[in-house]
N, C-alpha and C positions, 0 to 999 in steps of 0.2 A: 231500683235495684243499684241502676248504674249512678245514680247521684250518692247512695249510700257506700258503695265502693268507692268512688272516689273521697269522701271524707276519711274512710277506712285509710286508704294510701296514702292522703297527706297529713294525718295526725301524728304521727311519730315526728315528720320534720317540723312542724308545729309547736309541738312541744319544746323543742330544741332551741327555737329562736330566742329565747331570752339569753340562752349561756350563748350562742354565736356570738351576739351581740355584745357580750360581755369580754369575748375572749379576744375579740377586735379592737377593741380598746386597748385591752393589756399587751397586744403581740407587737413585737419587736426583738431582740437579741435574746433567744432564748436558750440559755447556757447549759448541754445535756452533760459535758464534765471538761475536765481540763488535765494537762499531762504538761512535767515540767522534765527539766533535766539539764545539768549545768554542762559546759561544754568547755574544750581547749580554747575557745575564741576571745580573744582580748581587744579592747580597743581605748584608745586615749593613750595619754603621754605619761613617762616614766614617773612624774609626778602625781598622775591621776591616773591610774590605769584600771581600767574595770572589765570584770569577767561576764562574759554572757551565760544568760540563764534562757534556754530555750523553754517554749511557751506553746503548747498547741490547745487551741480553743475549739471545741465540737459545739457549734451552735445550729439549732436546730430550727432557729428563726428567721427574723431577717438582720439585713447589715443592718449596724449601728456600735453606738460608742461603749465603752468599757475600761474599766482601770485595773491596771495587774499590780501587784505588790510583791514583793520579795524583799523580805525584813522592814527595814525603813526605806527601801527604795521602790519606789511608785512611778508609774507611767500610763497617762490614758493612751487608749489604741483605737483604732477604729476596727471591728470585729465584722467580718464579712461572713455570706452564708457557708454552710460546711464546716471544714476545719480550717483555720487560719493559723499560721507559726508566727511569733513574733522573739524577739531576741531582746529580754530585757539587761540593760547592763549594771551589774553590782559589784559591791568591793569584791576583790576576791576572796573565794575562799581558803581560809590558812588549815583547815583540818577535815577531813571527813566526818561531816554529821547530817541528820535529816534537818530539812529545811521546808519552810512550806509556803505554797503559792496562793496567791487570793486573785479571783476574778471578779470586780464588783460590775452589777447592770444596773438598771434603774428597780429591777424589780427581783433580782436573785442575788446571793453571792454565793461564789462555789469555789471550792478549796481542792489542794492536792498536796500530797508531800512526797519530796524528792530528796536522792543524795547529793548535797552539795560536796563536790570534787577540788580539792588545789589541784592546780593544772600549772605546768610550767609553761614558758614564754617561749614555747618551740620555734626554732628555724626549718623548716624543712628546704634541704637542698635537694633539689631535682636536677638530674645529671641527664638530659634527654638524648637518648640515642633510638636507633631500632633495630631490632636482632637480625641476627645475621646467618642464615640457614642457607647453603650453600646446593639449593636444591628445595626438597620437602614441598613447598607451595607451586612450586614450577618446575621449567626444565632450566638447570643451571645456570646455560646460556644467556636467559632472562634474567635468572637473581643477579647477576653481574653487571648487567643493563641497568634493572632497579636501582640497584644501590647508587652506581654513578647517577642516577637523576634523583638520588635520593639528597647525595654530597651536594648537587646543584641547587638544589630546593633549597638546603641550611646555609649556604650562600649567598642566596638571593636574600634570604629572611637576615642574615648578617647584615647585609649593604642596607635594607629598607628597617631596621629596627637596630638600636645601638644596644639595647638590655638583651637581645637574642643570644643564646650559646649554646653549643652544639657538641656532642662527644662520638668521635669515630668507634664504633663497637669494638671493632678489629683494626690491628694497624693496615691490613690488606685492602681495608676501603680505601686508604691513603692511594695505594698500587693499581689497582682498579682505576680511581680517577684518571693517575698521572697516564695510566696506560691508553685510555679513551680518550681522552680531551688534554694532551700534553701543553697545549700552548694555554688551556685555564688553569694548569696545573699550580703557577703562580700566586693567583689568588686564593688557592686553598691555602699553601704556605704562610701567606702574609695573614689570614687568619688565625692560625694556628699559632706565630710567632707572636702576634698581639694578645693572645691568649682568648679566643671567641670561639676555637674551637680545638677539644681535647682529644688526647690521642692515647692510646691504649699501649701498653708495650707488648702485648700476645699479637701475633701476628694473623690467628684465626683462632677460634673456640675450639680449643684441642680435647680429648680424651688422653688426658698426662699419663693414664696407666698405660697408655700404649707406645708412649715415647721412649726413646733411648736417652741415655743423659747429651749426647750432642745433639740430640733432637730438638732438645727445649732450648739448648742453647741457641740453635738455629731461627726457632720460633722467636726468641726475643731478639735476637741480632738486628733485623730491618728498624725496628723504631729506634732499637739505639743508634746506628749509623746516621737516623734523620736526624735525631737527636743532638747528636756532635758536630755533625755537618752545619744547623742550622741553630745552634746553641738556644736549644730548647730541651730542658729538661723533660723526660719522659717518664715520669715518678710512678704511676698507676698501671699494674695491670688488672684486667678486666676477663671474666669467661663468662659467658651467660648461657645459661641454659642446663648446661654440664651440673650435676648435682654433687660432685667429688673431686676432689684433687690428690695428687701423692703428697705426701709428708717433705719430700724433697722441695717441693716447689719454691719454700721460702727461700732456701739457699740460692735458688737458680735466680730469684727474682732480686736478693740484695747484691749479690754479685754482680749483678746486671744495673748496680745503681736506682731499683725500684724500691721504692719504700711502702708503697699501698697497696692491697687486691681488694676485689669486688668480685664475690661468686654471685651469681644471679640463680639461684637453685631453681629448677624446676623440681617439683618433688613427685613426678610420674615416673614410678618405678626407682625412683631414687627418695625413699621416704627419710632424710635426714632429719626431719621435726619430731618424729616418732620418739628418738631418744637423744636427742639435743641436748645440750647445756642450755637452759634459758638465756645467758649469758653470749650464745652466738647468734640466737635468731635477730636477725637484721638488730643488730647493735656491734657496735664496733668493739675488738680487742685485740690484742697483741696474738699474731699466730706464730707459733714458734715451731721450725721443722727440725729435723733429726740430729742435725748438727749443732744446733741454737741459735740459727738467725733468725730473724723476727722480721714481720711486717706487719703493720696496723691493716687489720683486715675487717670485712663485714659480710656476712652473708645472707643474703636477702632472701625474701620468700618472694619468689621468681622475679619477672621484670617486667617491662612494660608498665612500670607503675604511676607514672603523670597520668595512664587511663584509669588504672584501680581506683585513684582519689579522685577522679572526676577532673582532672587539670586540662584534659581535651576538652572536657565539653563547654562549663560555663560557671560561674561563682555559685548559683543555686546548687547545681549538681555537687559541686565541691563541697560546699557546706553540709550536703547531706551525707557524702560518703567519707570526708577526711574523720571527722570524731572516730568512728568506730575503728579506720586505718590505725590512727594514734593510739588507740586503747589496745588495741591488739600487741602494739610493740613496747607502750609504757609497762615499767613496772617499778617497784620502790626501789631498786638500786641501778635502774639504767644510768648509763654514765654520761651526764650532760644534758645539753637542751638543743643537740640537734638531731634529726632523725634523715636517711640517706634514702632519696625515691631513684630507685634504679630503674632508667631507662623509659622511653615516652611511647615507643609503638612496638608493636608485636611482630611477629615471623615475616621480615620482607614486606611490611607494609610501606606503601607512601606515605612521605613525609608532607603534612601540612602543619605551618607552625603557629597556627591559631593559639595555641597554649601558653604562648607569651603574653600574649593580650588578655587570657585569662589572668595571667598571675598578675599582669597589672594592675587589673582592675581590682583582683583580690587584696592586693595590696595599698589599694585605696581604700579598699570597704572594712579592713581588719589590720590592728595592728600587729597581731600575735594570731596564729601563728605565721610566718613570715615566709614567704613561698621566694625560696633565692634557685632562680636556673643559672646552673653552674657547669663549668668543668668538673668531672668526678675529683680532681687533686684539692679543690677548694674544700670540699666535705672535708678531706682530712686533715688538710692544714689547718683548719679550725679547731676541729676535735684533737689533732696531736697539740697544739699550742696551748689550749685551753684545759683537755682533760686527760691528756696522754699520761701522765703519773697513775692517775688511778684509775687505769683501765686496767680488766683481768689479761693474764696471760694463760693462753690455752697451748697446749703443745701435743702436735700427733699427726698421723696421716688421716685423709680421709675417706680411703678405699678407692674401690673403681666401679661405682654403680653401673654406670652406661657402657662402660669397655664389656660388658657380655654380649652386647650386640654385635661386637665385632666378630663374634664365634658364630653368628650367623651367614657370614661367609668367609669359612675356618682356611678356603684354599688361598683366596687373596690376602687374606692377613696373613697368612704363613709366606708369601711371597715376598708382603711387604716387611716382614722382619727380616729376612734373610739379605734382602736385597740393602737394607740399613747396615747391615754386619760386612759386607762386601763394600761398600762405600767407607766406612770407618778404615779398614785394613788397606786399601788402595791408596786413599788419601795418605797414609803414612809413607808407601813406597815413592808416591807420585811426590812428598814435600822432601825428601831425603834427594832424591834424585835430582831435584832443582838447587837443591844448599849443595850438591856435590861436583853439578853439570853447570855450567853457565847456560848452555844451549840449551836446557830441559826447562821447557815452560809448563807448573802446574797450572793443571786445566780448572782452574775455578770455576768459568761460568757452568763447565760440564757437571760441577760436582753441585753447584748450585741450582742446577735446572733437576738433579736426580733428586737433592734432597728435599727442593720443594713438591715435587709429587708423592716423595714419601711422607711429607707433612700434609699436602692435601689428602692424600688417603686416612690419615689418624684425626684429621678434625671429625668434629661428632657430626654433621649430617650425613647418613647414609644414604639416602632412597625421599621417594616419593612417601607423602604424608597416607598415602593410599596404598602402600606397596603390601601391606598384608589383607586389606579387606579386598582388593583388586591387585592380585599380582601378576596378573595377565594384560593390565591395562598399556596400552602404549607409553602414556605417562612413566609410571612404574619401570618399564621395560629400560627406558633411555635413561631415567635416572641413574638407573643401576649400571647401565654399560659406561656412562659417564663416570662414574663414580670408581668402579674395579678400572679404568683405563689408567687411573694415577697409579696403583699398586703393580699394575702391568709393564708401565712404562719407568716406573722406579726400577723394577729387576733390568730389562733391557740396558738402561743407562748404567746401573750398576756393575750388569757383565760386561760392557764394554768397557769401564774405566778400571776393575779389577781384573778382569782375564785377559784383556787385551792389550790396552793402555800401561794396565799395571805391569804385566807381566813386562811390558817394554821396559817400564822405570827400574823393574828390580834389575834386568838384564845389564842395566846402565851401571847400577850401584856394583852387582857382583861380577860385571866382566864375562856372563854367563851367555854363549849363544853368540860368541865375537870372535869362534877359532873356527877357520874354515877346514884344515886339514883333519881329516876321519879317523881316529884312533878309537874305534868301537865306540860307546857314547855313555854321558853321564846324566846325573839328575842334581840338580841344586834343590835342595827342601826349605822350602822358607817358612819362617816362623814370625810372626806379624805382633807377636805381643811382648811384653818388656821383662818377662821373664822365662830362662829355659825350659825346654820342655822336650818331652818323646813324642814323635808324631806317628802314628801308622801311617804308612807311605803305598801307596799304590803304583806300580813302573805298568803302564798301560801297555796292550798290545804286543806284549815280552811273547816271543815264541821260544817255546821248549822249556827246556832248563837253563836257567840265569843266575848267575852269581852277582853279589852287590857287595862291593867292597868299600870301604867306609876310606876316604882319601887322608884323615885326621890320622886314623890308627893304625891303617893298611891291612886292617882285619875283615876277612869276610863275615858279612850278616847275616844272623839266620833268616830265612825266608821261606816262603811257601806258595804255590800257585792257586789262584781262584778264579774262576769268572775271566777266563783271559788275561790275569795281572798276576804280577809278581807282588807280594806283599812282603814289606820286612818295617822294621823299627826305625827309625832314623833317631837316633839317641843322642840326646842332650844336644837338642838343635840351638844355637846361641841367639838371646835376646833378642828381636829386632833384625835378625840377622838372618844366616842360613849355612847349612853343611852341606858338602858335594861327596858325591859317591857316585864309584863306578859301576859301569854295567857291562858283563858279558856272557857269551855262550859258555855254558860248560857241560859236561856229559852227566847222563841221566846219574842222579844221585838217591842214596835212600830216602823214602819218606822221612822229616825231621819227626821226632818226637813231639807230638802236639799236647797242648794247652789240656785237653779233656780226655777222659776215659770212662768206658761205659760203667754204669751202676749197674744195679740190683733188676733195672728192668727197662724198659726201652724209653721211658721218662725220666730214667734219672742218670745225671754223669756228675763227674768229679773233676776237679780238678788239687793242684796241691795243697790246696789250702782252704777249701769249700765244696759239698757237695749241692747240687741244685736237682730240686725236682719238679717237675712240669705236671702240672693236672690236664691228664688226657682227655677231660670234656671242654676245660674254658682255654688250655692252651698258657694259662699264667704260671709263675714259676708260686709255687704254694710253699717251697722249703728253701731258704740259702742257710744252709749250716755251716759254720767254723767248725772245721775238722780237728782244731787244737784246741780248743774252749768249748766244745760243742753246743756254742750258743748259737739259738735260733734268731733269723733276723727277720722272717715272715711272721704278723701276727694273723694268724689263720683262724683266729677268734672272731675278726672283724668278718669274715664271711667272703673274703677274698683273696685272693692272689696279686702279685707283683703283676703290673701291665695287664691284669685282665679286663676285657672291653666291657661297658656295661650300657645298655640301651633303654631308656626311658619312653613312653609316649602318655600323650593325655594332659589334662589341666586347662583347657581351653577354659575363658572365664572365670578361672580362681584366681588366688593369691599368686600363684605361679608369674601372672601375665600381670594384674593389675594388685599391687599393695594394698591390705585392706579388703578386697573382695573376700569371698567365698573361701575359706580355708582349700588351699589343696589336697586332694586324697593321697593316700600313702600311696607313693610312686614305686610298683614292681620292677624292678632291672631286670630286664631280660639278657641272658649271656649266651655264648656260645655252650655247643653241648657235644661237639666233636671236633678234637684237635690230632693233627698230624705233625708231628716232629721229625726231624732231619737233620743228621750233621753234616753239613755242605761242606765245610772246612774247620781245619784241625791244625793250626800252626803252632810254632815253637811259643809265639808271645799272646796268640789272641786264636778261637775257634767261632766259628758262626754256625746257630741253632737257624732251621727254616723251619717255623711254626705256621700252618695253616689252619685257622680256624672257620668254622662253620656252624649252624644253630639256626633254628626257626625262626621266623621273625625279628632277625637281627642280622645285619649287614655282614658278610664274610670280611677277615683282615689277615694280611698276611702280614707276617710277621719275621725278620731277621734280626736274631739276638747275638750280639758280640758279647763273650765271656774274655774278659781280657786277662793278662796273667795278673796283674795286681789285683784281680778281684772286682774293680768297676765292671759296669754291665753299660752295653746301648741297646735300644730297641728301637729299630727302625720299621714303624706301623705304616700299612698304607689298608686304610680303608676303602673298601669299594661300596659305594653308598647310594639306595634309590632315591630319587627326589621324593618329597611329601609336603603338603603344607599344613598336615595335623601337627600337630606339638609334639616336640621330641626334645631329645637332648641325648647326647654321648659323652663317654667318661671312659679314662683310664685311671685304674683304682693302683695305689701305690702304700700298702698298709705296713709298717714297720713297727717291729716289736722293740718297745724300749723297757726297760728295767723297771723303770718308775712311772708309769703312766699318768697320773696324778701331778708329775713336776713335769710333763712336757711344755716344750716352748716351739713355737713356728716361726720359722724367719721366712722374707720372699725380698728376692730385689728389686729395688727401685731404681728409676734413672739416677746414677749415683748416688745412692743409699740403701741400706738394709733396714728394714722394721721388723719389729715384732709383732706379730699379729696381735690383735686385741689390746694388750697391754699399753702398747705404743699407738694407739688408734683413739681419735676425738670420738668422745660421744656422739652417737646419729650417724658413724663412718660404717662403710659398708663392709658386711661381717660374711654375708651369704657367700660371695666368691670373693677372691683377689685377683688381680692381674699383674704378674711378674718381669722383670725385664728378661732374667736369664736363668734364677732357679730357686727353688722353695726347697726348704730345710726343715727337719724336725730334729729335737734332741733334747734327753734328759740330764744332757751334762754328764752322763759317764758314757753315752753313745750316740752316735749321729749320723743322719743319712741326709743325702743330698739329692733332688731331683732336678738336674737340668733338662730344660726345653727347648727346642728349635721354634717350630710352627706355631705351637697354641700357647697363649700368655695366660691362658686362666685357670686358678686352681678352687677346688674349695676344701676347706679343713674341718674330718670329722664325718660329715655327712654329705649327700646329694644336697643340689640345690632343691629345697622344698617349698618354696613362696611364704618363709617364716618371717623373714626380713628381721633378724636378729639383731638386739643391742650387744648382745655378750656372744663368744664363741661358748658353747656347750659342751663339746666333743672334741677336746684337743688331747687325743692319744696317741699320735703318730702316725694317724691315717689321714693321708690326702690324695685327693682326685684331679686328676688335669680334665677340665672341664672343655673338651674340645670342640664340642658345637651344640647348636641349641636354635629353636626360631620362637623363644618365649614372647618377644615382642610385639605389641598391637599398633605398630605404625614404625614409619623409618626404616627400619632393619629391613632385611631380606627374609621374604616367607618360606624359603625352600632352597635347598641344597642338593646336590649330587654329584657323583663322579667318584673317581679314584685322588682322595685326600690322603697325603703325608702326614704320620703325628711321629717326631721323632723325640726320645729321651734318653738321658743318660742316668745312671744311678750310682753312686757312690757311698759305701758303707766303712766308717771308720771308726775306732775305740774314740772316746775322749769328749769332751765339748766342741759345740760348734764354732768353726775357725772361720770368721767372716772373710779371711783374705785367701783361704784354701777355696772356699765356696764361690767365691767371687771369679777366681781364675778359673775353675771347674766350670760354671756356668756359660765362661766367655769363652771359652775352648769350643763348648757344645754348640751354642749358637753359631759360631764362625768356622765350625767343623769343614763345611763344603767351601769358605772359602779359601784353605789353606791349599793351594796348587802345588802340585811336583812340576817344577817347570826344565821341560827338558832342554837340552843343547847339546851342541858338537865340543868336546872337549877333548884335551891330552893331560900328561900325567902333569900331579899338580907341579913339579918343577919347571916345568916350560911353560906355566898359565902366568898371563899376568896378572891374576887374581889368586888369593890365598882359597884352599881348601875350604875353611869354615871363617866366618866372620860374622862380629856383632857392629852393626853399624850405630848404636845407641847402646851405652850400659848403665845402668842405674843398680845404684847400690843395694844387697839384701835388704830386705825390711817389708812395710806391708803397702806401701805406695806402688800404684801401677801406672804405666804411661797409659791414657787412654783415649789422648786423641793428640794425632800430630797433624798439622797442614801449615798452609803459604798464607802470610798476611799481604796485604797490597803493596807493602813495603819491603817485598823479596825477604821478609824475615820468617823465623821458624815459632810457632806458634803452640804451646805444649800444653795438655789438659793433664793436669796430675790428679787422682783419685786415691783417696784413702780409707778402704772401707772399713779400718779396725776402730775400735773404741778407744784408742789413745794416739796422741800426735805425734806425728813423726817427720825426722830429717835425714834425708838422704842425700847423695851427691850423683848428678848427672852427667855423663859424658857422651860426645858425639865424635866415633873414629874418624879420621880422617878430616875434621873439621876445626878450625881455629874459632873459637869463641872470642869475638870481639868486644859484645856489651851483653849483657842480660837483665831482665828487669822481671820482676813481678806485678800482675797488674790484675783488673776486676774480668770480668768474661769477656770483655770485647778491648780491650788494650787503653783503658785509660786508666787515670790514676797510678801509673807503672811507678815503681819504686825501683831504683837500682840496686843489684846484687851485685854485691861485692867480691870482686874476684881476686884469687892471688897470681900474680904474672907466672908463676912457673906452675901453675895448676889450671889443668884442661878441665876440670871435672866443678860444675854449676853445684852448690849446695841449695838444695832446696828445700822447703818444710811444707807439711799439710796438716792442718786440724783436723781431731778426730773426725771421722764419718763425715767427711766435706773433700771438696775440691780446690784446688789452686790454678792458677794459671800462670805459664812461665815465656816471656818473649824471648829471642835471643838473634842475634846479629852475627852472621858467622861468615868465613871466607875457607875455603879449599885449600889443604894444605897444598 
């Protein structure tokens, strides 16, 4: 049985032996199948250029020889076991067509069909840099050290390899290097001068929607100062990571002498590419700003692209990754043969210069694509010279995708905004005092430090990468404390410059406070703006009844007492000047007739022109009726009232947080259900309503609503908010009734510019929310409503943030929401916020179309309202004073131009920034009282390319012209009379 079992067991094997012997004879290369694709790789000379076809041979047999053919091109190859890839060089394809590859071995012929594609002889300009996050990956202090080390590594690579080039992603990297190693800074200067290290014109990666106009100028200033002193033009501006830029940025860049711009777009919570014009996607184009200024721009798909394409790895990895990257960028109408590779290293990574060796090896392997490691400017110079005339022009604003994160720290963001307004006002008084008084020193360094803190707060890195997932971690807490300190320091520095030394500067100009003999007392009400205006003024600590007498007219001013102060209107205070008022005790007088009178119930009030009705539940204004025309200004069909607070929760892991994720649920706003209204002040020119609001699951809000005689409204809201890490957002609603809702347009205030929402935005721009400098406005050209904001920069149009990330506005009917806080981010920004947070808004209603000049003035007055200080001083009668009862230190003819900035330069000259928000060019005359103008020049932003302004010998006024929707810079040299 055992013998039989053995035979049966071996029988199958014995039967197969002849077949096994036959297979062993034939065994060698056994091609299973073949794959082929055309590539963008070329080799050869101009006279004999060949295109590479990649062939993948799947061999199930042993290593051996084979022959590959495409068309008439044949090559003998050695095929290994498994998958072997080869490049077959063929004549370049001239059209898209089906091609056949044939692989022959001794025993088999295999074929495959592929698409032959004509390709350009690409030049890949790689501008290496490392992304600068001040924080995020580590404590800020360590990040500064890391970038110093990176610059040191780049300089060493420059020394060891003559082909190595590097780019400082932000100009601050040069500053950090100089601060930490001043002795070695000369080497960096040398490499910059010889063109081995490239500079960017922006100091930091800014959230431009948070910036003021002067702030953006200051962001551009350090690089241009370096350019001037070292005779090295800095012509490229780069912003990395941030996915959107304001539509006035091209104007700033052009006026700074910057010709080119790169935005390395992070699509996370900034889905630009969802709706972008294909001509914008990693493709050069002319970006035109709202004033018509143009820069040659490119918006790239993220950054660190040397790593994306494999340049940091090896030639084989580069061969694998580069074709797909090129094909994602290429399109039939792509302009030219150059592609821009943006950056080399991710967030705060350490620099390793190996990529230059890979580039050199690549260029020895392939003729094209040619890898050109470069300064960013080299790419643009090549494109402009060779293809500039054929590039498309795209005009408009990109919105403010990431600025919504600033509302995760609403208190500090508001503090920073007010600090910048104070700095702007203080600069004017200091500059004028220095021009009039030889002993007065303009505190340039103090201003520079304050602005630097404000700029660092508006820089894009808010906190640690784990700030949402681990809000209590030491890393998160320390990084946020460091960030918040920028706003806090800017606030203190601005307070010192505006309220202390700024007051002293004003006193030097006006003579206020210099009299020692006391005859009662007086106040000088200052106006820092270039247009005369009425200013509601509080005289603090007034005991009992006092009278306020205008020194100019001799008349007593209407006034009333409230909260320990006497209030009056300082009427027609001269532009950039002051008006004096005498304050004296008086006997008790009858209460003046107030602006408001009771209406039909305790929630209704009337003035001479309007009837106001407050919702007893929400505390919002649900009716503002014009008593003359009976026109209603509140759109009650929207479901909200004016200044109604709305609170929403939920949305974790939905499209509110991650674009493209599960759609966010329909958010159900919670609002107040109980409101108490009290008329706490009722003067002859304004009245104050105290509105206390409460409700379940919603933070209480205390509101002081000031109703002015002219009809404009001020809402001072204080939100008493509990801290929570659950997803949440808060809004104040402003629904305006306009007669033609289908024709409504929305305008918002940018840094030195005004944009019409949607219509003047680029495809792909943020339309979910908007960041404003000082105001938002709605109009149907028959009537208009302006909403000015102090602390809160964000607004939504038509709807709350729904996580839709729309490509067009679909509900623009006169309803806007101040988007005051949220914590929708999944990283970087704050996870929670609480405490008492102020949100102040002003509303102005007017008949007629939107007036950009009136809106600009209104917005600026609201933003700077707390910087208007009533300067108290000892005084005597005007006839015994050394100064006038009123004065204007600067006079600007009537017209649309506003004086936006007044400062002092290094040559002791006055630097004046003029802004024309209107849609037509304007020419006006500018005069400085008490100063003789010796010379005047028009210049760019930074006092270069100065053109003399012709002055008439007997004329004190300087002629100035500003294009529509633009700015102009004027420099004047003066002597005091």
